[in-house]
C-alpha positions as CSV (number, residue, x, y, z in Angstrom):
1,M,-0.1,0.0,-0.1
2,S,1.3,3.5,-0.8
3,D,2.2,6.1,1.7
4,I,-1.0,8.0,0.9
5,G,-3.0,4.7,1.4
6,D,-1.3,4.1,4.5
7,F,-2.3,7.5,5.8
8,Q,-6.0,7.1,4.9
9,E,-6.1,3.7,6.3
10,R,-4.7,5.0,9.6
11,I,-7.4,7.5,9.5
12,L,-10.1,5.1,9.0
13,R,-9.0,2.8,11.9
14,F,-8.9,5.8,14.2
15,I,-12.6,6.7,12.9
16,E,-13.7,3.3,13.4
17,S,-11.9,2.7,16.9
18,H,-13.6,6.0,18.0
19,Q,-17.0,5.3,16.4
20,L,-16.9,8.7,14.8
21,L,-18.5,7.9,11.7
22,R,-20.9,5.2,10.1
23,P,-21.2,4.3,6.4
24,G,-23.5,6.7,4.2
25,M,-23.6,9.4,7.0
26,R,-24.2,13.0,5.9
27,V,-21.1,15.1,6.9
28,V,-20.5,18.9,7.1
29,V,-16.6,19.3,7.0
30,G,-15.0,22.7,8.2
31,V,-12.5,23.7,5.4
32,S,-10.5,26.9,5.9
33,G,-8.1,26.1,2.8
34,G,-5.2,25.4,5.1
35,A,-3.4,21.8,4.7
36,D,-5.0,20.2,7.8
37,S,-8.9,20.8,6.4
38,V,-7.6,20.1,2.9
39,A,-6.2,16.8,3.8
40,L,-9.3,16.0,6.0
41,L,-11.7,16.8,3.2
42,H,-9.6,14.6,0.6
43,V,-9.5,11.7,3.1
44,L,-13.1,11.5,3.7
45,K,-13.8,11.9,0.0
46,E,-11.1,8.9,-0.6
47,L,-12.7,6.7,2.0
48,G,-14.9,4.4,-0.1
49,T,-15.7,1.9,2.4
50,L,-17.7,4.7,4.4
51,S,-19.4,6.3,1.4
52,L,-20.0,9.7,3.0
53,S,-22.3,12.4,1.8
54,L,-20.0,15.6,2.3
55,H,-20.9,19.2,2.4
56,I,-18.2,21.9,3.0
57,A,-18.5,24.9,5.0
58,H,-16.0,27.8,5.1
59,L,-16.4,30.8,7.3
60,N,-14.8,34.2,6.1
61,H,-13.8,35.8,9.6
62,L,-13.2,39.3,7.6
63,L,-10.0,39.7,9.4
64,R,-7.4,39.5,6.6
65,P,-7.2,41.0,3.0
66,E,-6.4,37.5,1.7
67,A,-9.5,36.0,3.3
68,G,-11.6,36.6,0.1
69,D,-8.8,34.4,-1.8
70,D,-9.2,31.8,1.0
71,A,-13.0,31.6,0.2
72,R,-12.6,31.4,-3.7
73,F,-9.9,28.6,-3.1
74,V,-12.3,26.5,-1.1
75,Q,-15.3,27.1,-3.8
76,R,-12.9,25.9,-6.6
77,L,-11.9,23.0,-4.7
78,A,-15.6,22.3,-3.9
79,H,-16.4,22.6,-7.6
80,R,-13.4,20.3,-8.7
81,W,-14.3,17.9,-6.3
82,G,-18.2,17.8,-6.9
83,I,-18.9,18.6,-3.2
84,P,-21.6,21.0,-2.3
85,V,-20.3,24.1,-0.2
86,T,-21.6,26.8,1.9
87,I,-19.7,29.9,2.4
88,G,-20.4,32.2,5.4
89,Y,-19.2,35.7,6.6
90,A,-18.6,37.0,10.2
91,D,-17.3,40.3,11.4
92,V,-15.2,38.5,14.1
93,K,-13.8,41.9,15.2
94,R,-17.2,43.4,15.9
95,L,-18.3,40.2,17.8
96,A,-15.2,40.0,19.9
97,A,-16.0,43.6,21.1
98,S,-19.8,42.9,21.6
99,M,-18.8,39.6,23.5
100,K,-16.1,41.4,25.4
101,T,-13.7,38.6,24.7
102,G,-10.5,38.0,22.6
103,I,-10.3,37.9,18.7
104,E,-9.4,34.1,18.9
105,D,-12.4,33.1,21.4
106,A,-14.8,35.0,19.1
107,G,-13.6,33.4,15.9
108,R,-14.0,30.1,17.5
109,F,-17.7,30.9,18.8
110,A,-18.5,32.2,15.4
111,R,-17.1,29.1,13.5
112,Y,-18.6,26.5,15.4
113,R,-22.0,28.5,15.3
114,F,-21.7,28.6,11.4
115,L,-20.8,25.0,11.3
116,H,-23.8,24.1,13.3
117,Y,-25.9,26.2,11.1
118,V,-24.8,24.4,8.1
119,A,-25.4,21.1,9.6
120,R,-29.0,21.8,10.1
121,K,-29.6,23.1,6.9
122,A,-27.8,20.2,5.1
123,G,-29.3,17.7,7.4
124,A,-26.0,16.5,8.6
125,E,-25.5,14.2,11.6
126,R,-22.0,15.0,11.9
127,I,-19.5,18.0,11.7
128,A,-15.9,16.9,10.9
129,V,-13.0,19.5,11.9
130,A,-9.5,19.2,11.1
131,H,-7.8,19.5,14.5
132,H,-4.6,17.2,14.9
133,A,-2.1,16.0,17.3
134,G,0.0,19.2,17.2
135,D,-3.2,21.3,18.2
136,R,-3.9,19.0,20.9
137,V,-0.5,19.2,22.5
138,E,-0.9,23.0,22.3
139,T,-4.1,22.9,24.0
140,I,-2.9,20.9,26.8
141,L,0.2,23.4,27.4
142,L,-2.4,26.5,27.1
143,N,-4.6,24.9,29.6
144,L,-1.8,24.2,31.8
145,L,-0.5,27.6,31.6
146,R,-3.8,29.3,32.3
147,G,-4.8,27.0,35.0
148,T,-7.0,24.0,34.6
149,G,-8.4,20.8,35.8
150,P,-8.1,17.1,34.6
151,S,-10.4,17.8,31.6
152,G,-8.4,20.9,30.6
153,L,-5.2,18.4,30.6
154,S,-7.1,15.9,28.3
155,G,-6.9,18.5,25.5
156,I,-9.1,18.4,22.5
157,P,-11.7,15.7,22.7
158,V,-12.1,13.3,19.6
159,Q,-15.8,14.1,19.7
160,N,-18.3,16.4,21.5
161,G,-21.7,16.0,20.3
162,P,-21.9,16.1,16.5
163,V,-18.5,17.5,16.2
164,V,-15.8,14.8,15.5
165,R,-12.0,15.1,14.8
166,P,-10.6,12.4,12.5
167,L,-7.1,13.7,12.3
168,L,-6.4,13.9,16.0
169,C,-3.9,10.7,15.6
170,A,-1.9,12.4,13.0
171,T,0.8,15.2,13.4
172,R,1.1,18.6,11.4
173,E,4.1,17.1,9.6
174,E,2.3,13.9,8.6
175,I,-0.6,15.7,7.3
176,E,1.6,18.1,5.1
177,D,3.6,15.2,3.8
178,Y,0.2,13.6,2.8
179,C,-0.9,16.8,0.9
180,R,2.3,16.7,-1.0
181,R,2.2,13.2,-1.7
182,A,-1.3,13.5,-2.9
183,G,-0.6,16.5,-5.1
184,L,-2.9,18.6,-2.9
185,T,-2.4,22.4,-2.7
186,W,-3.3,24.6,0.3
187,R,-3.7,28.0,1.6
188,T,-1.3,29.2,4.1
189,D,-2.8,31.8,6.9
190,P,-0.1,34.4,7.7
191,S,-1.6,35.1,11.2
192,N,-0.6,31.4,12.4
193,L,3.1,32.8,12.1
194,S,2.2,35.8,14.3
195,T,3.4,35.4,18.0
196,N,0.8,37.9,19.0
197,Y,-1.3,34.9,19.8
198,L,-0.5,33.0,23.0
199,R,-1.2,29.6,20.9
200,N,1.3,30.8,18.4
201,K,3.8,31.5,21.0
202,I,3.4,28.0,22.5
203,R,3.7,26.4,18.8
204,H,6.7,28.5,17.5
205,Q,8.6,29.3,20.9
206,L,7.9,27.3,23.9
207,L,7.3,23.8,22.2
208,P,10.8,24.3,20.3
209,L,12.5,25.1,23.8
210,L,11.0,22.0,25.7
211,K,12.3,19.9,22.7
212,K,15.6,21.2,22.7
213,E,16.4,21.7,26.4
214,F,14.2,19.1,28.1
215,N,12.6,16.2,26.2
216,P,13.0,15.8,22.1
217,R,9.8,13.5,22.5
218,V,7.7,16.2,24.8
219,E,4.7,16.2,22.3
220,Q,4.4,12.4,22.5
221,A,4.7,12.6,26.4
222,L,2.1,15.4,26.6
223,L,-0.3,13.3,24.4
224,R,0.1,10.2,26.6
225,L,-0.8,12.3,29.5
226,G,-3.9,13.6,27.9
227,D,-4.7,9.9,27.2
228,I,-4.3,8.9,30.7
229,I,-6.3,11.9,32.2
230,G,-8.9,11.7,29.8
231,E,-9.7,8.2,30.2
232,E,-9.8,8.6,34.0
233,D,-11.3,12.1,33.9
234,G,-14.5,10.5,31.8
235,F,-14.6,7.7,34.3
236,L,-15.0,10.0,37.5
237,N,-17.4,12.2,35.5
238,D,-19.7,9.3,34.7
239,Y,-19.5,8.2,38.4
240,A,-20.2,11.5,39.5
241,L,-23.4,11.7,37.1
242,K,-24.4,8.2,38.4
243,V,-24.3,9.3,41.9
244,G,-25.7,12.7,41.2
245,R,-28.8,11.3,39.8
246,K,-29.7,10.0,43.2
247,L,-29.5,13.5,44.7
248,V,-31.8,15.3,42.1
249,K,-35.1,16.5,43.9
250,E,-36.3,18.6,41.0
251,R,-35.3,19.1,37.3
252,R,-36.7,21.3,34.9
253,A,-35.2,23.5,32.0
254,G,-32.8,26.3,33.7
255,K,-33.4,24.6,37.1
256,I,-32.0,21.7,39.1
257,K,-32.5,21.1,42.7
258,L,-30.1,18.6,44.8
259,D,-30.4,17.1,48.2
260,L,-27.7,19.1,50.3
261,P,-26.9,16.4,53.2
262,G,-26.4,13.8,50.3
263,F,-24.0,16.1,48.4
264,L,-22.0,17.1,51.3
265,D,-21.2,13.4,52.2
266,L,-19.6,12.9,48.9
267,P,-16.0,13.0,48.4
268,L,-14.6,16.5,47.2
269,A,-13.3,15.3,43.8
270,V,-16.9,14.1,43.1
271,R,-18.7,17.1,44.6
272,R,-16.6,19.3,42.2
273,R,-17.6,17.4,39.1
274,L,-21.2,17.2,40.1
275,L,-21.2,21.0,40.7
276,R,-19.8,21.6,37.2
277,A,-22.3,19.1,35.7
278,A,-25.3,20.7,37.4
279,V,-24.3,24.4,36.3
280,S,-23.8,23.0,32.9
281,E,-27.2,21.7,32.8
282,A,-28.7,24.8,34.2
283,A,-26.8,27.3,32.2
284,G,-26.4,25.2,28.9
285,N,-22.6,25.6,29.3
286,L,-19.7,26.3,31.6
287,K,-18.4,29.6,29.8
288,D,-16.4,31.7,32.3
289,F,-17.4,29.2,35.2
290,G,-13.7,28.4,36.7
291,Y,-12.3,26.7,39.4
292,L,-12.8,29.8,42.0
293,H,-16.6,29.6,41.4
294,V,-16.6,26.1,42.1
295,E,-14.8,26.7,45.6
296,D,-17.3,29.6,46.3
297,C,-20.3,27.3,45.7
298,L,-18.5,24.4,48.0
299,H,-18.0,27.0,50.8
300,L,-21.5,28.3,50.6
301,L,-23.0,24.7,50.7
302,A,-20.7,23.6,53.2
303,G,-20.7,26.5,55.9
304,G,-22.7,29.3,54.2
305,P,-26.0,30.6,55.7
306,V,-29.4,29.1,55.1
307,G,-30.8,31.3,52.3
308,G,-27.4,32.2,51.1
309,E,-27.2,32.8,47.4
310,L,-24.3,33.1,44.8
311,H,-24.3,34.9,41.5
312,L,-22.3,32.9,38.8
313,P,-21.4,33.8,35.4
314,G,-24.1,33.5,32.5
315,G,-26.8,34.4,35.0
316,V,-26.8,31.4,37.2
317,R,-27.6,31.5,40.7
318,V,-27.0,29.1,43.5
319,R,-29.1,29.3,46.7
320,K,-28.8,27.0,49.8
321,S,-31.5,25.9,51.8
322,Y,-32.1,23.6,54.6
323,Q,-32.1,20.2,53.2
324,D,-31.3,21.0,49.5
325,F,-29.8,23.6,47.3
326,I,-31.0,25.1,43.9
327,I,-29.0,26.0,40.7
328,H,-31.0,28.1,38.7
329,K,-30.5,30.4,35.5
330,G,-32.7,33.3,35.1
331,P,-33.9,36.4,36.8
332,E,-34.0,36.7,40.7
333,F,-35.8,33.9,42.4
334,S,-39.2,35.9,42.4
335,P,-42.0,35.4,44.4
336,H,-45.1,33.5,43.0
337,P,-48.3,35.3,42.4
338,F,-51.0,35.7,45.0
339,V,-53.5,32.9,44.8
340,E,-57.0,33.2,46.4
341,Q,-60.1,31.0,45.4
342,Q,-63.3,30.0,47.6
343,I,-63.8,26.7,48.6
344,A,-67.0,24.8,48.0
345,V,-68.3,23.3,51.4
346,P,-69.3,20.7,51.0
347,G,-67.8,19.9,47.3
348,E,-64.6,19.8,45.3
349,T,-62.5,22.8,44.3
350,P,-59.9,22.6,41.9
351,V,-57.0,25.3,42.3
352,P,-54.6,25.0,39.1
353,A,-52.5,27.7,40.3
354,L,-51.5,25.4,43.1
355,G,-51.8,22.3,41.5
356,V,-54.3,20.9,44.1
357,T,-58.1,20.1,44.5
358,V,-59.4,20.7,47.9
359,H,-62.2,18.4,49.0
360,A,-64.7,19.5,51.5
361,A,-67.3,17.1,53.4
362,I,-69.4,17.7,56.5
363,I,-70.2,14.9,58.9
364,E,-73.0,14.7,61.3
365,R,-72.1,13.9,64.9
366,E,-74.4,12.9,67.8
367,P,-73.7,14.8,71.0
368,G,-71.1,13.2,73.1
369,Q,-70.2,10.8,70.2
370,A,-66.8,9.5,71.1
371,P,-64.1,11.1,68.7
372,C,-62.5,7.6,67.8
373,L,-65.9,6.4,66.1
374,L,-64.9,9.1,63.5
375,D,-61.1,8.7,63.1
376,L,-60.2,12.3,63.5
377,R,-56.7,11.8,63.4
378,G,-55.4,14.5,60.8
379,S,-52.4,14.1,58.5
380,S,-50.1,16.4,56.5
381,H,-53.1,16.9,53.8
382,R,-56.2,16.1,55.8
383,A,-57.6,17.9,58.8
384,F,-60.9,18.3,60.8
385,F,-62.7,21.3,62.2
386,D,-65.7,22.0,64.1
387,Y,-68.0,23.2,61.0
388,D,-70.2,25.4,63.4
389,K,-67.0,27.4,64.6
390,I,-65.8,28.2,61.2
391,K,-66.2,31.6,59.8
392,L,-67.4,31.3,56.2
393,P,-66.9,31.6,53.4
394,L,-63.5,29.6,53.4
395,Y,-60.6,30.4,51.1
396,V,-57.8,28.5,50.0
397,R,-55.0,31.1,49.2
398,T,-51.3,31.8,49.6
399,R,-49.8,34.0,52.2
400,R,-49.6,37.7,52.4
401,P,-46.8,39.7,54.2
402,G,-47.7,39.9,58.1
403,D,-49.8,36.7,57.9
404,R,-50.4,35.3,61.5
405,M,-51.8,32.1,62.9
406,R,-52.5,30.7,66.5
407,P,-50.7,27.1,65.9
408,F,-52.3,24.1,67.8
409,G,-50.3,23.2,70.9
410,M,-48.7,26.9,71.0
411,G,-49.8,29.9,73.0
412,G,-50.5,33.0,71.5
413,S,-50.1,33.8,67.5
414,K,-47.0,33.6,65.3
415,K,-46.2,35.1,62.1
416,L,-46.3,32.5,59.2
417,K,-42.8,33.8,58.4
418,K,-41.6,32.8,61.6
419,L,-43.3,29.4,61.6
420,F,-42.2,28.5,58.2
421,G,-38.5,29.4,59.3
422,D,-39.1,27.0,62.5
423,L,-40.2,24.4,60.4
424,K,-37.1,24.7,57.9
425,I,-39.3,25.2,55.0
426,P,-37.4,26.5,52.0
427,R,-38.1,30.2,51.1
428,E,-38.8,29.5,47.4
429,E,-41.5,27.0,48.6
430,R,-43.3,29.0,51.2
431,E,-45.2,31.1,48.3
432,Q,-46.7,27.9,47.0
433,I,-47.9,26.5,50.4
434,P,-51.7,26.4,50.5
435,L,-53.5,28.0,53.4
436,V,-57.2,27.3,54.4
437,A,-58.5,30.8,55.8
438,S,-61.5,32.8,56.2
439,D,-61.7,36.6,56.7
440,G,-59.1,37.3,59.1
441,E,-58.2,33.9,60.3
442,I,-55.8,31.2,59.0
443,Y,-57.0,27.7,60.1
444,W,-54.6,25.6,58.3
445,A,-51.2,25.8,56.8
446,V,-51.5,22.6,54.6
447,G,-48.6,20.1,55.5
448,C,-47.3,22.3,58.0
449,R,-49.5,23.3,61.0
450,R,-53.1,23.7,61.8
451,S,-54.4,26.4,64.0
452,R,-56.2,25.5,67.4
453,E,-59.4,27.5,66.3
454,A,-62.5,25.3,65.7
455,L,-61.1,22.3,67.3
456,V,-63.4,19.0,67.3
457,T,-64.4,18.4,70.7
458,P,-67.0,15.8,72.1
459,E,-69.9,18.7,71.8
460,T,-69.1,19.1,68.1
461,R,-72.3,18.3,66.1
462,R,-70.9,18.9,62.5
463,V,-67.3,18.1,61.6
464,L,-65.8,19.8,58.5
465,V,-63.2,17.4,56.9
466,L,-60.7,19.1,54.5
467,H,-58.6,17.3,52.3
468,L,-56.1,18.3,49.6
469,S,-55.1,16.1,46.6
470,Q,-52.7,16.6,43.6
471,L,-54.7,18.2,40.8
472,R,-55.3,15.6,37.9
């Protein structure tokens, strides 16, 4: 087999071993015009066993005078090889200013946004990009210098979502040698030679120094490090998610609630990973969420006050409660709107705003009848009252500022705010607790306490039975 065939076979084995592509798949290929992306496109075109349906995507960043020539080069390449192409344009300088970030980060954001857009339009299942082993080495060093955890030390992943990187097993030198042997031409981006960018400084200054002064095979050593850490990091992340699923109390778009005691019982390494996973789920990404944010969250949850709240990048908030904590994306934790609805006595009263139905029944008693004959034991969602001592009409409502009640078993009255605090009810849940009340009197905070008003006694003639069930 020729050197060209050897290289293609190697890439095919890498694709198969990592299950990156299946035969017949529709794939968008990001092509800048450089040697890496031209080689990737050529290899995928030549791999007949896969019979891929390819679509080229090229984004002009409008940063260099030569960028238009790059786009025309890619168009000619697509025409020559009979592959459909989409050319896009992005004002990356303006984007960087609006995002308040650097040109490199803005360019990366624009590229992936464009690639995903083209994939949706083309109905493609995968997006192939041309990162190679040298890019991965540079990324490992870049992350190390900036400060990173295990995920950063594994470098560029082979796949994340629909994005695959079939050339990660090849070096830059091997790719350019393949292009020359296959008679392929490519464009050279002069900005790749500039040392104004940290990645280029690593490529042109740091790596040559490390090879010369410390280890001529430093790239291979860093790739081994990335492989080992990547495998172990993946295992620990999977373990953290498995454990974390048991701690989830509530999950919906932009919000996740986790059991606090169970979380604090986990090893520190697992807590860190679980926090990152929860923030990523709530926010949709981990942009700008770093080590210090993780440590701030851990400090709040382990020793901060109940009700304490942290504001994180991306509009994410973490709030600690008594037995759980909430990670939430959006505006401030806002109170629910006030709810009030008259109760049909007797009858059934659906209350959609609270997700409950109130069932009311009246039971006649003979004077002196023993309470045990009626089973007057209440429960968290059932209560009994002396009907003739109740002020009608009755309402089911949520609390108002300054609400007070006279709890059973206690002297005097107590503010609901204080009562709920003593019962360690999370603040965000207090606004949704149904209250059974009449004008000026709260008889029952459902699930919490009933009042000492309208108690059933041996003299009670009519018993009002109230029961709340989930609305169906």
